[in-house]
N, C-alpha and C positions, 0 to 999 in steps of 0.2 A: 417594213415600213416601222413597227415595236423596234426591232432590234437595231435599226440604223439611227434611231432618236434617242436609246438607252447608250450606244457607244456614243454619242455626241454630247449626252449629259455628265457620260463618266468620262470624257475628253476635256468636258470644261472644267470638271471639279478636278481635276489633276493638274493644270493650268492653274489654278486657283489655289490651290495647295502650295505647287512649288513656286508662284507668285510669293504667296504668305511666307515662305521658308527664308524667301531671298530678303522680304520686306523686313522678316523679325533679325535678319541678319546683319541690317543695316541699324534698325531703330534702339535695339539692344544697346550697342556701345553709344550711339547718339544720344540718346539719354542719358546715361549714364554720364558720359564724359561731359555733357555741356552741363547738367546739374551738377554734378560735383564739383566741377572747376569753379561756376558760380558760386557754390557755396564756401569753396576754399577763400576764395578771393573775400567773399564778404565777410568771412573771420577775421581776415587780416586790417580789416577797419578798425579806426581805434575808438570812434562813439556810436553803435549802430543802435536807435532807437527803437521802442516795441511801443506798438499801437493796441491797447487792450480796454474794454468797456469793463466797469466797475462790478456790473453783474455776473461778468466772467467767472469770478474768484469763486462762484458761486458751481460749477460744472465741476460736476464728480471724475476720480478718476478709475477708468474702469479697465483694468487689464485684459481682459477676455475679448475687449473690443479691438485689439491689434489683430484680430483673427481677420473680421470681413477687413481692416484698412489695407492689410496685406494680397487681400485677394485680388484687389486692383492688378496687381502684378500677373495673375493668373491669368485675367479676363483681356489684359492686354494684349496678350500673344494667341488666346483662341479668336478673340475680335476679326485676327486679318485672315481666318478660314472660315469664318462662318459666313462671309460675303458670298453672294450668289452670281454677281458677274464682275468682272474684271474692273471696270469702271468704279463699280461700288467701292474694291477692295481700293484702287488708285487712290478715289477720295477719300477713302478712311484714313488712309496711311498717310495721307499730305496734312489730314487733320493732326493726326498726332505730331508731327514735323512743327507745323505752326504752333500748336501746344506749348511744345517746350522750347521754341524760339522766343515766342510772346512773353512766355514766364519767364524767362531767363532773361528777358529784357526789363521785366517788372523791378525782378529782383535786384539787378544793376542800379536802375535808375531810383527804385525807393527802397533803398534797403530796408530791412526791419529785422528783429528777433525775438523769438518767441521767449515769455518773461517768467513762466512756470518753471520749477524745479521737482522733474519727475522722481517721482517715489520708488525705492528699487522694488523688483518684481521676481518673483521666484517662478519655476516652474517651465511648461511649455510657453505660456505667455512671457515671461521671464525671458527666455531664450529667443522668442521673436525681436523682444525689444532691442537687445544684444546685437543682433543681427542688424537692426536698424540703424543702430546709432552707430555702427561699424563704417559708414558711409554716409551716414545724414547728421548734419549739424545743426542748430536751434535757429539756421538761418533760412532763406529761401520760403519764405512767408508770403507775401503779395505780389500776385494771386496765387491762391494755393492750387499748385499744376497736379494734384489728387484729383481736389474738386473739378477743373478743367476736363481733366481726364474720363472722370467717373461720368460727367455729360456727355462726353462723345461715345464712350463704351455703351452705356445705357440705351442710348438711340440706337446702336448697333444690335444690339441684343433684343432691344423691344420691338425692333423690323423682323427679327429672326425666332423671336418667342412664341408658340402656342398659346391662344387667349387663356388656356387653363392654365398655366404656367405664369401668364403676367404678372399673379399677385405675389408672387416668391421673387420674381426679378425686383419689384419694386420693392419691395420689403426689405431684400438684402443690399437695393440700393441705398437705401434712405440709412441701412446701418453701418453702411462705408461713409455717406455724410455726416452722419453725426460721430461716427469714431476719430474722425481727424480732430473733434475737439476732445471728446472722452478719452484718447490717447495721448492727449496732452502734445501733441505734433503743431496744432494752429490755432491762433486768432478768429475772432469771427469775423472781423475786417477780410479775413483771407477768404473766408468762404464766401463772402457777397462777391469780393473781385472776380473770384474763381470761376464762380458760376456764372456772372456776366461775359466773361472773357470765353468761357465755353458755348457759351450761346451766340456770342458774335462769331467765331470761329466758325461753327455748323451753320451760321445763316451766309457766310461768304462764299464757304465750299457746300453749297449745296450737292445733294448725291442724284435728286432723281429729278431734277429741272435743270436748266442753262440760262445764264445771265445773256441777255440780248441786249442789242445798241443800235436804233435806228434814229438818228436827229432829223426831225423833220424841218427845222430850222422856223417853225410857224411862230407868229409872235404870240398867239395865244399859249403855248405852250412857254416860251419864255418867261410871258410875264408872270406866269402860274409859278414858275418855276423861281423866279425872283422874289416871288411871296414867301414860298416856302423856305428857300433859303435864307432872308430876313429872319425869318420865326427863329429858325435854327441858330442864327447869329446870335440872338436875344436870350435863348437857352443855354447856349455855351457863355455869355460873358458873365450869367447869373452863377453859372456853375463856377467859375475858375475864379471871379470877382467875391463873392460870398463865402464861396468853400463850407465847411461842415454841413448842416442837412441840405444845403442846396443843393451838393453833389448830383441829388436824384435827379435833378434837371439834365445831366447827361443822357439821361432816356431819351425823352421826347426832342434832344439836340441830336441826337444819333439818328432816331426815327426820321424828322423832318429833313435831315442831311440825304437818308434815299430815298424819302419822295420827291427832294428837287431832283435825285438821278433820274427818278423815274420819268417825272415831265420834261426833262430834258433829254431824253433819247431811251434810257433803260425800258420805259413802259411798265406793262403789266409783270413783267418777270420780278422786280422787287419784290412780288407778295409774293412768287414761287408756286402758285396753286394751278393744280392741275386738271385735265379735261374731268375726274370723278369728283373735283369740287374740294380736293384735300388741299390743305397745307401744312406745311412741316411745321411742326413745335417752335423750333427754333425763330421760324419766321414770323408766327403769331406771336411771341413773345418781344420782339425786336420791335415788329411794327404797330404794337398795343397801343401807344396812345393816339395813333393815328386812328387806329379801327374805334377806339373808343369815341374818340371828336366827329369821326364817318356816323356812329351809331346814335350820338346825340342829332346830328344833323338829320338821321333819320327819323326819329323820334317827333323830332320839331315838326317834321313835313307827315309824318305818318297819317293824319287825320284825312290828308287830300291827298293821298296817294295808295290808301291803301285798298280799295276795293278795283279788283280788276275790270279792265275795260276789252270788250268782246269785241275785236276788230271785223272779223268775220266768221265763218263757221269753221270750227277748227284750229282757231288761231285766238289766246288769250294775251292780253298786254298788262304789267303793272310790276309794283316792287318787289322788294325784297320779300318774298312771303313770310307771315305772320301768322297764316292762317290754313286751314283745310284747303285743298287746291283741288278743283270742277274739274283736271285734266290730266291726260294719258303720260303726257312727257314735259319737261322742262328743259329751257334752253337758258341756262345762267351765263349773263356779261360781266357779272360784278368781279372784282378782283380783289376787295376788301375783306370777304368773308370765307368759310369754308361754308359747303353744303350741310343745311340744317333740317332738322326732323321733319320736316313739312313736303321735302319731295323725298323722301327716304323710298317710298312706295311708286315713284314714276321712273320711267325711263329719263334718263338723267345725260346732258351733256355740259361742262362748262367750255365758253369761250373767254375766257379773263381779258377784261379791255379797261385802260385805267381810266377813271372817272374824268369826267370836263372836256377830254379832246375828244373829236371825232374820229369815227373808225377810217380807217383807208380802206381802199378800193379791193384793197388783198383780204383786207379784214372781213370785208363784204362779202365777197366771194367765198372764203373758207365757210363763210357762216350759211350760205346757202346749203351747202353740201351738209355742214348738221343737221338744218331744217329739212332737208330731204331723210333725212336718216329718222328723226324724230316724229314726222307728220306720218311715217307709215302705221303709228299705233295709234292716233287718233287724235286728241286735241294737244296742243302745244300751248305752255304757258312761258312767254319769254317775257325774262326779267331782268331790271338791272338793279340800282339802288333804289330810284322812286318810279321808275318806269317811264321817264321823261326824256331820255336822249340815246343811251348806247342802245336800249331794246328797241325802241322807238325806231330807231334807224334801220334795223333788222326786220321789224315788221313791215315798213316800206318797202325796202328791197323784195321781200316775199311776197307781197303781193303782186308783184309782176313778173317777179319769178316763177310763180306757179299759175300766173295766166288768170288772177281774182279781177286787175285791172288792164285796160292797155298801156297806159303812160305812165309815167315817174309822177307827172302833177298829179294824177288823179291817185295814185297810190298817198303822195304825201295827204292831200285835202281828204281822203277819208281815213287816216290817221289823229289827223288834228280833229274830224267832225266826231269821232268816236273817244278820243280823251283829249279833252283839249289844254290841259296841263304840259303836253308835250313842247319839248325845246328842239328845235331843230334849226340851229343857226346856219348861217351862210357856208361855212365851213364843213358844215356836215352834209348840207345841201350840194355844195360842190363836190366831195367826195361821193356820194349817191349818183351824180350827174355823170361822171367819170368810170365808174360802176355798172351803169346805165348804158352809156354808151359800147363799152366792150362788149356788153349781156348782149345788144341788138346786133353787134359786130360777130358773135361766134354762133346767134341762132341758127 
């Protein structure tokens, strides 16, 4: 048995190495051809502007930082063979392709030129600068492809670096990020735009989750989606209309665009949260404005929803925990936040559900299977953001499923008596009724 498993692992690694070589044979010429062609074209333009802040003149030129700057090229190749699955490798390779395409599009649409004259450098650092100047011209500025690639590569190495070496990875990555300034290759605006594009690419092309689409056509989802779409439009208009500092409003505009898609059919997949309560860093950053808004509303209602409600023996119902839990297991229905420290010592499962929309009958059935598993270890704490709707739906269904009550009406009544703040609207009760009918038929 062990020999068979070892053979499968060896075969898998062999396939990843072979695929990695194929990826490198494609990506190397693709990268240099697209990058160099755009750079050469921009150099022929008559008047290419520069965008530089006055304080950037104080940035020192540090010749030795060309070493971490060049190291991205080595990491680029290695990153394709440290992947552990072909899917991970494929998505990673796709990210690298998209990075070059978006960066080159930016160079063509908004051509910029680096404005400082680099001093002459001797020694090994000087030789590296000479090699760089052999194919690189002072164009191809914003967004910095170097920074886009750094984010993409850092995420891959972070996923496969032992915790004891994470400090070195982070330190070296920080050196690379700083080096684009201290080698006088880029201005600060290139760094900011490059980081934004890198995060956006990794969010659009997730490795450990998949985008889903299921449009229910409900009036409620359309109404909520319309409200978020209008809010996004306001931020877009502010960004493009006022410009300058107001470009920062592109962030909430993009966030609200994805939240709109969530309510129109993408659901909780926009948050990319998995069953262990983990949310990828890129998703956390992209959706931070929405998560901040959700945190504000949570804090506003906190005094009314903080105390857990004992629905029945073995079942607690409440909001996102900010207190020590008196439970053996946690069932998390939120999609907005990752698992926090208050559920670290309990058996934990997450089934992310988007806020303000009812769970479908299939979602309820799936949740019952998770509840069966969690209830084996003792008391289960079921929670969403406030403990009003998503988690209350599961509490109602579980009371029927495990035989605590005989009818759905009795279950709803018991949950309301236990936690009067609960909101089970007509759509939620309709979904519960459909699930209950199926449950009765299959008993």
